[in-house]
Short mmCIF file of the C-alpha atoms (twelve columns), coordinates in Angstrom:
data_MODEL
# 
_entry.id   MODEL 
# 
loop_
_atom_site.group_PDB 
_atom_site.id 
_atom_site.type_symbol 
_atom_site.label_atom_id 
_atom_site.label_alt_id 
_atom_site.label_comp_id 
_atom_site.label_asym_id 
_atom_site.label_seq_id 
_atom_site.Cartn_x 
_atom_site.Cartn_y 
_atom_site.Cartn_z 
_atom_site.pdbx_PDB_model_num 
ATOM 1  C CA . MET A 1  167.897 67.968 -11.578 1 
ATOM 2  C CA . GLY A 2  164.362 67.049 -12.540 1 
ATOM 3  C CA . THR A 3  161.120 68.215 -11.046 1 
ATOM 4  C CA . ILE A 4  160.169 67.468 -7.449  1 
ATOM 5  C CA . LYS A 5  157.724 64.824 -8.689  1 
ATOM 6  C CA . GLU A 6  160.422 63.076 -10.758 1 
ATOM 7  C CA . ASN A 7  162.924 63.241 -7.908  1 
ATOM 8  C CA . TYR A 8  160.301 61.987 -5.450  1 
ATOM 9  C CA . GLN A 9  159.857 58.845 -7.530  1 
ATOM 10 C CA . MET A 10 163.621 58.229 -7.663  1 
ATOM 11 C CA . MET A 11 165.043 59.402 -4.325  1 
ATOM 12 C CA . PHE A 12 164.667 57.765 -0.903  1 
ATOM 13 C CA . THR A 13 162.181 55.179 -2.133  1 
ATOM 14 C CA . THR A 14 162.670 53.016 0.969   1 
ATOM 15 C CA . TYR A 15 161.597 55.812 3.320   1 
ATOM 16 C CA . PRO A 16 157.966 56.623 4.239   1 
ATOM 17 C CA . ASP A 17 156.251 59.831 3.068   1 
ATOM 18 C CA . LEU A 18 156.696 61.350 6.545   1 
ATOM 19 C CA . VAL A 19 160.052 60.831 8.200   1 
ATOM 20 C CA . ASN A 20 161.233 61.546 11.743  1 
ATOM 21 C CA . ILE A 21 164.482 63.148 12.913  1 
ATOM 22 C CA . GLN A 22 166.322 59.809 13.001  1 
ATOM 23 C CA . GLU A 23 165.348 59.041 9.395   1 
ATOM 24 C CA . LEU A 24 166.214 62.590 8.292   1 
ATOM 25 C CA . LYS A 25 169.614 62.131 9.893   1 
ATOM 26 C CA . GLU A 26 170.157 58.904 7.927   1 
ATOM 27 C CA . MET A 27 168.901 60.386 4.652   1 
ATOM 28 C CA . LEU A 28 171.284 63.350 4.817   1 
ATOM 29 C CA . GLY A 29 174.183 61.651 6.592   1 
ATOM 30 C CA . ILE A 30 174.245 64.310 9.313   1 
ATOM 31 C CA . GLY A 31 174.205 64.416 13.102  1 
ATOM 32 C CA . VAL A 32 171.151 64.755 15.286  1 
ATOM 33 C CA . ASN A 33 171.955 68.352 16.300  1 
ATOM 34 C CA . LEU A 34 172.097 69.537 12.686  1 
ATOM 35 C CA . ALA A 35 168.911 67.614 11.860  1 
ATOM 36 C CA . TYR A 36 167.058 69.403 14.681  1 
ATOM 37 C CA . ARG A 37 168.533 72.759 13.625  1 
ATOM 38 C CA . LEU A 38 167.323 72.281 10.021  1 
ATOM 39 C CA . VAL A 39 163.726 71.645 11.119  1 
ATOM 40 C CA . ARG A 40 163.645 74.201 13.944  1 
ATOM 41 C CA . ASN A 41 164.920 76.957 11.622  1 
ATOM 42 C CA . ASN A 42 162.371 75.858 9.004   1 
ATOM 43 C CA . THR A 43 165.194 75.240 6.515   1 
ATOM 44 C CA . ILE A 44 163.407 71.946 5.959   1 
ATOM 45 C CA . PRO A 45 159.701 72.567 6.717   1 
ATOM 46 C CA . SER A 46 158.202 70.078 9.144   1 
ATOM 47 C CA . ILE A 47 155.181 69.465 11.336  1 
ATOM 48 C CA . LYS A 48 155.467 69.020 15.087  1 
ATOM 49 C CA . VAL A 49 153.157 66.325 16.404  1 
ATOM 50 C CA . GLY A 50 153.338 66.204 20.174  1 
ATOM 51 C CA . ARG A 51 157.056 66.163 20.957  1 
ATOM 52 C CA . GLU A 52 158.115 64.676 17.629  1 
ATOM 53 C CA . TYR A 53 158.862 66.306 14.293  1 
ATOM 54 C CA . LYS A 54 157.346 64.808 11.143  1 
ATOM 55 C CA . ILE A 55 159.119 65.861 7.978   1 
ATOM 56 C CA . PRO A 56 157.464 65.318 4.589   1 
ATOM 57 C CA . LYS A 57 159.904 63.444 2.366   1 
ATOM 58 C CA . ARG A 58 159.192 65.898 -0.462  1 
ATOM 59 C CA . ASN A 59 160.581 68.715 1.730   1 
ATOM 60 C CA . VAL A 60 163.845 66.813 2.175   1 
ATOM 61 C CA . ILE A 61 164.078 66.290 -1.586  1 
ATOM 62 C CA . ALA A 62 163.284 69.957 -2.232  1 
ATOM 63 C CA . TYR A 63 166.040 70.961 0.215   1 
ATOM 64 C CA . LEU A 64 168.570 68.757 -1.575  1 
ATOM 65 C CA . THR A 65 167.629 69.843 -5.084  1 
ATOM 66 C CA . LYS A 66 167.107 73.591 -4.660  1 
ATOM 67 C CA . ASN A 67 169.196 75.792 -6.951  1 
ATOM 68 C CA . ASP A 68 170.519 78.738 -4.945  1 
# 
């Protein structure tokens, strides 16, 4: 895949720069429990604001495009 910047311009263009758990769930096509597990384990880095997680869209793209 391309760089994060290139992927950022092509992937998930209809989503805001910071997404919540519900949007993360939709983006990845996963359930709510797995979405919470990914952010709580810092697999996808996020920021907790009050009781809600805010996930930078670039972190979701980085998670999907990493080459392990």
